[in-house]
C-alpha positions in Angstrom: -42.7 21.3 -40.3 -45.0 21.2 -37.2 -48.7 21.8 -37.6 -49.5 22.3 -34.0 -50.8 25.7 -32.9 -48.9 27.8 -30.4 -50.2 27.6 -26.8 -49.5 28.4 -23.2 -49.0 26.1 -20.2 -49.9 27.9 -16.9 -48.1 26.4 -13.9 -48.8 27.6 -10.4 -45.7 27.2 -8.1 -45.3 27.4 -4.4 -42.3 25.9 -2.6 -42.1 22.9 -4.9 -40.4 19.7 -3.9 -37.3 19.9 -6.1 -37.5 16.2 -7.3 -41.2 16.4 -8.2 -40.7 19.8 -9.9 -37.8 18.5 -11.9 -39.9 15.5 -13.1 -42.8 17.8 -14.1 -40.8 20.3 -16.0 -38.9 17.5 -17.8 -42.2 15.9 -18.8 -43.3 19.3 -20.3 -40.1 19.5 -22.3 -40.8 16.0 -23.6 -44.2 16.9 -25.0 -44.7 15.9 -28.6 -46.4 19.3 -29.1 -43.4 21.7 -28.8 -44.9 25.0 -29.7 -45.7 26.5 -26.3 -44.7 28.8 -23.6 -44.9 27.8 -19.9 -45.9 30.7 -17.6 -44.8 29.8 -14.1 -46.7 31.9 -11.6 -44.9 32.0 -8.3 -46.8 32.4 -5.1 -44.1 34.2 -3.0 -40.5 35.0 -3.8 -39.9 34.2 -7.5 -36.1 34.2 -7.4 -35.4 30.7 -5.9 -38.0 29.3 -8.3 -36.4 31.1 -11.3 -33.0 29.7 -10.3 -34.4 26.2 -10.0 -36.2 26.4 -13.4 -33.1 27.7 -15.1 -31.1 24.8 -13.7 -33.7 22.1 -14.5 -34.5 23.3 -18.0 -31.0 24.3 -18.9 -32.2 27.8 -19.9 -35.1 26.7 -22.1 -36.5 30.0 -23.3 -40.0 28.6 -23.3 -40.3 28.9 -19.5 -41.2 32.3 -18.2 -41.5 33.3 -14.5 -44.2 35.8 -13.3 -44.8 37.0 -9.7 -43.8 40.0 -7.6 -43.2 38.2 -4.3 -46.8 38.5 -3.0 -48.7 35.5 -1.6 -52.1 35.0 -3.3 -53.0 31.4 -2.6 -53.4 28.8 -5.3 -56.7 30.2 -6.6 -55.5 33.7 -7.4 -52.0 32.4 -8.3 -53.6 30.6 -11.3 -55.5 33.8 -12.1 -52.2 35.7 -12.2 -50.7 33.1 -14.5 -53.8 33.4 -16.9 -53.5 37.2 -17.0 -49.9 36.7 -18.4 -51.0 34.3 -21.2 -49.5 35.4 -24.6 -52.2 36.8 -26.9 -51.0 34.5 -29.7 -52.0 31.4 -27.8 -54.6 29.2 -29.4 -54.8 26.8 -26.4 -54.1 27.0 -22.7 -53.2 24.1 -20.4 -53.2 24.2 -16.6 -50.4 22.5 -14.8 -49.6 21.6 -11.1 -46.0 21.7 -9.9 -45.8 18.1 -8.8 -47.4 15.8 -11.4 -45.9 14.2 -14.4 -47.4 14.4 -17.9 -47.3 11.7 -20.6 -45.4 12.9 -23.6 -48.5 12.9 -25.8 -50.9 14.6 -23.4 -51.3 17.9 -25.2 -51.4 16.1 -28.6 -54.3 13.9 -27.4 -56.3 16.7 -26.0 -55.9 19.5 -28.6 -58.1 18.0 -31.3 -61.1 18.2 -29.0 -61.0 22.0 -28.9 -62.3 21.9 -32.5 -65.7 20.9 -30.9 -65.7 22.1 -27.3 -64.2 25.0 -25.3 -62.6 22.8 -22.6 -61.5 19.2 -22.5 -60.2 17.1 -19.6 -59.0 13.5 -19.3 -58.0 10.9 -16.7 -54.9 10.4 -14.6 -53.1 7.6 -12.8 -53.1 8.1 -9.0 -49.5 7.8 -7.8 -48.5 8.0 -4.1 -45.3 9.9 -3.2 -42.7 9.1 -2.1 -43.6 5.4 -2.4 -44.3 5.7 -6.2 -47.1 3.2 -5.8 -49.9 3.5 -8.4 -53.2 3.3 -6.4 -55.7 3.5 -9.2 -56.9 6.1 -11.7 -59.5 8.8 -11.9 -63.0 8.1 -13.2 -64.2 11.6 -14.1 -67.4 12.2 -16.1 -68.9 15.2 -17.7 -72.5 15.3 -16.5 -73.4 18.5 -18.4 -73.4 22.2 -17.5 -76.1 22.2 -14.8 -74.4 19.4 -12.8 -70.9 20.8 -13.3 -72.1 23.8 -11.2 -73.4 21.5 -8.6 -70.5 19.0 -8.4 -67.2 19.7 -10.2 -65.5 16.8 -12.0 -62.9 19.0 -13.7 -59.4 19.0 -12.3 -57.3 21.9 -13.5 -54.1 19.9 -14.1 -56.0 17.7 -16.5 -57.6 20.5 -18.5 -56.8 22.2 -21.9 -59.1 25.0 -23.0 -59.7 27.6 -25.6 -58.6 31.2 -24.8 -62.0 32.3 -25.9 -63.2 31.8 -22.3 -60.7 34.2 -20.8 -62.6 37.5 -21.5 -65.5 36.0 -19.5 -63.4 34.2 -16.9 -61.1 37.0 -15.8 -61.0 38.3 -13.2 -61.9 35.3 -11.1 -64.9 35.7 -8.8 -63.9 36.6 -5.2 -65.6 34.4 -2.6 -65.0 34.2 1.1 -64.3 30.5 1.1 -61.7 27.9 0.2 -64.4 26.3 -2.0 -63.6 28.9 -4.7 -61.7 26.8 -7.3 -60.1 27.9 -10.6 -61.0 24.7 -12.4 -64.6 24.7 -11.3 -65.1 28.3 -12.5 -63.3 27.7 -15.8 -65.4 24.6 -16.5 -68.6 26.6 -15.7 -67.5 29.4 -18.1 -66.5 26.9 -20.8 -69.9 25.2 -20.5 -71.5 28.5 -21.4 -69.3 28.9 -24.5 -69.0 25.8 -26.7 -69.3 23.2 -24.0 -67.0 20.8 -22.1 -65.8 17.2 -22.5 -64.0 14.6 -20.4 -62.4 11.8 -22.3 -61.4 8.4 -20.9 -57.7 8.6 -21.9 -55.1 8.6 -19.1 -52.7 11.4 -19.8 -50.6 11.9 -16.7 -49.6 10.9 -13.2 -51.6 12.7 -10.5 -49.2 12.6 -7.6 -50.9 12.3 -4.2 -48.9 13.5 -1.1 -49.5 15.3 2.2 -48.9 18.8 0.6 -51.7 18.6 -1.9 -54.1 21.5 -1.6 -57.0 19.2 -2.4 -55.8 16.0 -3.9 -58.0 13.5 -5.7 -61.6 13.8 -4.6 -61.9 10.0 -4.3 -59.6 10.2 -1.3 -62.2 12.4 0.5 -65.3 10.4 -0.1 -65.4 8.8 3.3 -65.7 12.1 5.2 -68.4 12.4 7.9 -70.8 15.1 8.9 -68.5 15.7 11.8 -65.6 16.4 9.5 -67.8 18.8 7.6 -68.5 20.7 10.8 -64.8 20.8 11.7 -64.0 22.1 8.3 -66.6 24.9 8.4 -65.4 26.0 11.9 -61.8 26.2 10.7 -62.8 28.1 7.6 -65.0 30.5 9.6 -62.0 31.4 11.7 -59.8 31.8 8.7 -62.1 33.7 6.3 -64.6 35.4 8.6 -62.3 36.1 11.5 -64.3 34.4 14.2 -66.5 31.4 15.2 -69.5 33.4 16.1 -72.8 32.0 15.0 -73.2 34.7 12.3 -69.7 34.0 11.0 -70.4 30.2 10.9 -73.7 30.8 9.1 -71.9 33.0 6.5 -69.2 30.4 6.0 -71.6 27.6 5.7 -73.4 29.6 3.0 -70.3 30.5 1.0 -68.9 26.9 1.0 -71.8 25.5 -1.0 -74.7 27.7 -2.1 -72.8 31.0 -2.1 -70.0 29.9 -4.3 -72.3 28.4 -6.9 -74.6 31.4 -6.8 -71.6 33.7 -7.3 -70.4 31.8 -10.4 -73.8 31.9 -12.0 -74.5 35.5 -11.2 -71.0 36.5 -12.4 -71.5 34.6 -15.6 -74.9 36.2 -16.2 -73.4 39.7 -15.6 -70.5 39.1 -18.0 -72.4 37.4 -20.9 -75.0 39.1 -23.0 -75.9 36.1 -25.3 -78.2 34.1 -22.9 -75.3 31.9 -21.9 -77.0 30.8 -18.7 -80.1 28.7 -19.1 -83.2 29.0 -16.9 -82.4 26.0 -14.8 -79.0 27.4 -13.8 -80.6 30.7 -12.9 -83.4 29.1 -10.9 -81.2 26.7 -9.0 -78.1 28.7 -8.4 -78.6 32.3 -9.5 -80.0 35.5 -8.0 -83.6 34.2 -8.4 -82.7 30.7 -7.0 -85.5 28.6 -5.7 -85.1 25.9 -3.1 -87.5 23.6 -4.8 -85.4 23.6 -8.0 -82.2 23.1 -6.1 -83.7 20.2 -4.1 -84.9 18.6 -7.4 -81.4 18.8 -8.8 -79.9 17.3 -5.6 -82.3 14.4 -5.8 -81.5 13.9 -9.5 -77.8 14.1 -8.6 -78.2 11.5 -5.9 -80.1 9.1 -8.2 -77.3 9.4 -10.8 -74.7 9.0 -8.1 -73.2 12.4 -9.1 -73.3 13.7 -5.5 -73.1 11.8 -2.2 -75.9 11.9 0.4 -73.6 13.9 2.7 -73.5 16.7 0.1 -77.3 17.0 -0.1 -77.4 17.7 3.7 -74.5 20.2 3.5 -76.2 22.0 0.7 -79.4 22.3 2.7 -77.5 23.6 5.7 -75.8 26.1 3.4 -79.1 27.4 2.1 -80.3 28.0 5.7 -77.0 29.6 6.5 -77.5 32.1 3.7 -81.0 32.9 4.8 -79.8 33.7 8.3 -76.8 35.7 7.3 -77.9 37.8 4.3 -76.1 35.6 1.8 -77.8 36.9 -1.3 -76.8 40.5 -0.6 -73.2 39.3 0.0 -73.1 37.6 -3.4 -74.6 40.6 -5.1 -71.8 42.8 -3.7 -69.2 40.3 -4.8 -70.2 40.1 -8.5 -67.6 41.9 -10.6 -67.6 43.0 -14.3 -65.3 41.3 -16.8 -61.7 42.5 -17.3 -61.4 45.3 -19.9 
């Protein structure tokens, strides 16, 4: 008789590669922990995905499709999946559509939830379609304050306690692609019983041209020029223009604004002094540039953030000052789900 608690795997799907999707779903079925439901949140038309899932899993009743045909983007698609989590769940795992889990992944991670609210691990980096293993992740948990500054938690590697959901849902809405479900969930978990990253490798992290982000190590050689190009593209997409004011707003949201929104939302939703004074001073409504710069210097000394990031963060601060960023964040803070 099994002693594993029942849990939910939340998988966000959008036009999956059939071969990679088959490998991922098969790896879920091969988990040594078998007491779970997999909620597959479909970004777009759910019917083709439902048919593919039924064919791959041979009608395994543990797989459930959610989605009404609307396109939400990966961030809100994960939110939709989390909103559908069975209330009986004692753990939640996040899942991408194109990786491959080791059979004992959930079994290795679950015991850590006795001590922390969220646990993550490491992955092999595997290129597709070459199937060449190019290395492995080297993630580290640097503590709550640096998790806000520089996220080391990748959603597909995380398992967490459902206790964080009342605070985490709904997700904060930010006018930027920088808004990330795994970053927000790690920040919320830090304010509950804490987070942990272990050194065990628990899955293949498949790297291909369709990745939304991919492994951060692939992005480390970016230049200031690439940062500018990215901000211009996001300004057009999220602000509707490349006017100076739109660019200032976008620069603010991409770095300072997103972090301020997380901390302000957390403070608004928790009543038990969950955010500490350093978080509030550096990232919250009462943020101080001196405190933020001190954290950036400490992050550089500990090699948590690259030098490029420190200049981007300064530019973001200026962008917020020139575009009324604080007021925009205040308007974006939402109460918890009832």
